[in-house]
C-alpha positions in Angstrom: -12.0 -5.1 -9.6 -15.0 -6.8 -11.4 -15.7 -3.5 -13.2 -12.6 -3.8 -15.3 -13.4 -7.4 -16.6 -16.9 -7.1 -16.8 -17.2 -3.9 -18.9 -15.7 -2.3 -21.8 -13.3 0.4 -21.7 -15.8 3.5 -22.8 -18.2 2.1 -19.7 -15.6 2.0 -17.5 -14.5 5.4 -18.1 -18.1 6.5 -17.8 -18.4 4.6 -14.3 -15.4 5.8 -12.9 -16.7 9.9 -14.1 -20.5 9.1 -12.6 -19.0 7.4 -9.5 -16.8 10.4 -8.9 -19.4 12.8 -9.1 -21.8 11.0 -6.9 -18.7 10.8 -4.4 -19.0 14.7 -4.4 -22.5 14.4 -4.0 -22.3 12.1 -1.3 -19.6 14.2 1.0 -21.5 17.6 0.6 -25.1 15.7 1.4 -23.8 13.9 4.4 -21.4 16.4 5.5 -24.2 19.2 5.3 -26.6 16.9 7.4 -23.4 16.0 10.1 -23.2 19.9 10.9 -26.8 20.5 10.9 -27.0 22.6 13.9 -31.0 21.7 13.8 -30.1 18.7 16.2 -27.3 18.5 19.0 -23.8 16.6 18.0 -24.9 13.6 20.0 -28.1 12.9 17.6 -26.4 13.6 14.7 -23.2 11.1 15.8 -25.8 8.1 16.3 -28.2 9.1 13.3 -25.1 9.3 10.9 -24.1 5.7 12.2 -27.8 4.6 11.5 -27.8 5.7 7.8 -24.4 4.7 7.2 -24.8 1.0 8.6 -28.2 0.6 6.4 -26.9 2.2 3.0 -23.6 -0.3 3.6 -25.8 -3.2 3.9 -28.2 -2.5 1.2 -25.8 -1.1 -1.3 -23.3 -4.2 -1.0 -26.7 -6.2 -0.7 -27.4 -4.9 -4.0 -23.9 -5.7 -5.2 -24.4 -9.1 -4.4 -26.9 -9.7 -7.5 -24.3 -8.6 -9.6 -21.6 -10.4 -7.9 -23.2 -13.8 -8.5 -23.4 -13.7 -12.0 -19.4 -12.8 -12.0 -16.7 -15.1 -11.5 -13.4 -16.0 -12.5 -14.5 -18.9 -14.4 -16.7 -17.4 -16.4 -16.0 -15.2 -19.5 -16.3 -11.5 -19.4 -19.4 -9.9 -20.6 -17.8 -6.9 -21.6 -20.8 -5.0 -21.8 -20.9 -2.2 -23.2 -23.4 1.1 -23.3 -26.2 0.2 -24.9 -26.4 -3.6 -24.0 -29.3 -4.5 -21.5 -28.4 -4.4 -18.1 -26.5 -1.6 -18.1 -28.6 1.0 -16.4 -29.0 -0.9 -13.6 -25.4 -1.6 -13.2 -24.4 2.1 -13.7 -26.8 3.2 -10.8 -25.2 0.4 -8.7 -21.7 1.9 -9.2 -23.2 5.3 -8.7 -24.0 4.4 -5.1 -20.9 3.1 -4.3 -19.3 6.1 -5.1 -21.9 7.9 -3.1 -21.4 5.4 -0.1 -17.5 5.9 -0.2 -18.1 9.8 0.2 -20.1 9.0 3.2 -18.0 6.5 4.7 -15.0 9.0 4.7 -17.2 11.6 5.4 -18.3 10.5 8.7 -14.9 9.0 9.8 -13.3 12.4 9.8 -16.3 14.2 11.1 -16.1 11.6 14.1 -12.5 12.3 14.6 -13.1 15.8 14.7 -15.9 15.3 17.3 -13.9 13.5 19.6 -10.9 16.0 20.4 -9.9 19.7 19.9 -6.2 18.7 20.4 -4.4 18.9 17.0 -1.8 16.5 17.9 -4.1 13.6 19.2 -6.4 14.7 15.7 -3.4 13.9 13.8 -2.4 10.6 15.4 -6.5 9.7 14.4 -5.8 10.5 11.0 -2.5 9.0 10.9 -4.0 5.7 12.5 -7.0 5.5 10.1 -4.8 6.1 6.9 -2.1 3.7 7.5 -5.1 1.0 7.9 -6.7 2.0 5.3 -3.5 2.0 3.0 -2.5 -1.3 4.8 -6.1 -2.9 4.0 -5.8 -1.6 0.0 -2.6 -3.4 -0.4 -3.8 -6.6 1.1 -6.8 -6.5 -1.3 -4.6 -6.0 -4.4 -2.4 -9.2 -3.5 -5.4 -11.3 -2.7 -6.7 -10.2 -6.4 -3.1 -11.1 -7.5 -3.5 -14.2 -6.0 -6.9 -15.1 -8.2 -8.7 -15.5 -4.9 -12.7 -15.9 -6.0 -14.3 -12.7 -6.5 -17.1 -13.7 -4.0 -14.9 -14.6 -1.5 -13.2 -10.6 -1.9 -16.8 -9.6 -2.0 -18.1 -11.4 1.2 -14.6 -10.0 3.0 -15.2 -6.4 2.0 -18.6 -6.4 2.6 -18.1 -8.2 6.2 -15.2 -5.6 6.8 -17.4 -2.7 6.6 -20.2 -3.9 8.9 -17.9 -4.9 11.3 -16.3 -1.9 11.1 -19.5 0.3 12.0 -20.2 -2.1 14.9 -16.9 -1.5 16.4 -17.3 2.1 16.2 -20.3 2.2 17.8 -19.3 1.9 21.4 -17.2 4.6 20.8 -20.2 6.8 19.1 -22.8 6.1 21.9 -19.8 6.5 25.0 -17.6 9.4 23.6 -19.4 11.4 21.5 -21.3 14.6 23.6 -22.9 17.6 22.5 -19.5 19.3 23.1 -15.8 18.3 23.1 -14.7 21.7 24.9 -12.6 20.3 28.1 -11.0 22.4 31.0 -7.7 21.9 29.1 -9.0 24.3 25.9 -9.1 27.1 28.3 -5.5 26.3 30.6 -3.2 29.4 30.3 0.5 29.1 30.5 0.2 31.0 34.0 -2.4 28.3 35.3 0.2 25.4 34.7 3.2 27.3 36.3 4.8 28.8 32.8 5.5 32.3 32.8 6.1 33.9 29.7 8.7 37.3 29.7 5.5 39.3 29.1 4.1 38.0 32.2 7.1 38.5 34.0 7.0 42.2 33.1 4.1 42.6 34.2 4.2 41.0 37.8 7.4 43.5 38.2 5.5 46.4 37.0 2.5 45.6 39.6 5.6 44.8 42.3 7.0 48.3 41.6 3.9 49.9 41.9 3.0 48.3 45.3 6.2 49.7 46.4 5.8 53.3 45.3 2.1 52.9 47.2 3.6 51.6 50.3 6.3 54.2 50.5 3.9 57.0 50.1 
């Protein structure tokens, strides 16, 4: 990643610390908004999508200004804490961490809003993490092949924006104010499955009915 070749070791350590802190703030803040009962769930889903889409393009757009100054052919500036421009780059890195946490929070919140079935949710989460891990492996390989930084940056930005656009129809069509369905309340007897306890109760009622009839 550009930070490892553009800054000193001390600077990278500070960047990583600040990034992780802002990931905490991003997850807490956006998660609180998504669970805010003042608005119905569909409104929160659509509003969250709009906020995330705007921030993806604003923050990645801010990163473009930095990215234009870097290249595999340009010697590393090895910027340190007291060098000019440090604060701007620090804020950029902070917001990247903030955005990352918001993205993850929205993704898992969206999965939870689609179903109450633990098995189905496990499928969703497993599929998401598999795609995420595969993407990370591809990104590391592309970097190892010495692809231009601008190409890596552009593809990453494009995938984030395209992912949100592909998710919009699901958010629009599938997120309702409640995902409680009839199957959430179906009992074993409703589907013809009687437990031993149910059978005992049924037999007891039959015995009571015979006693009443004999009387």
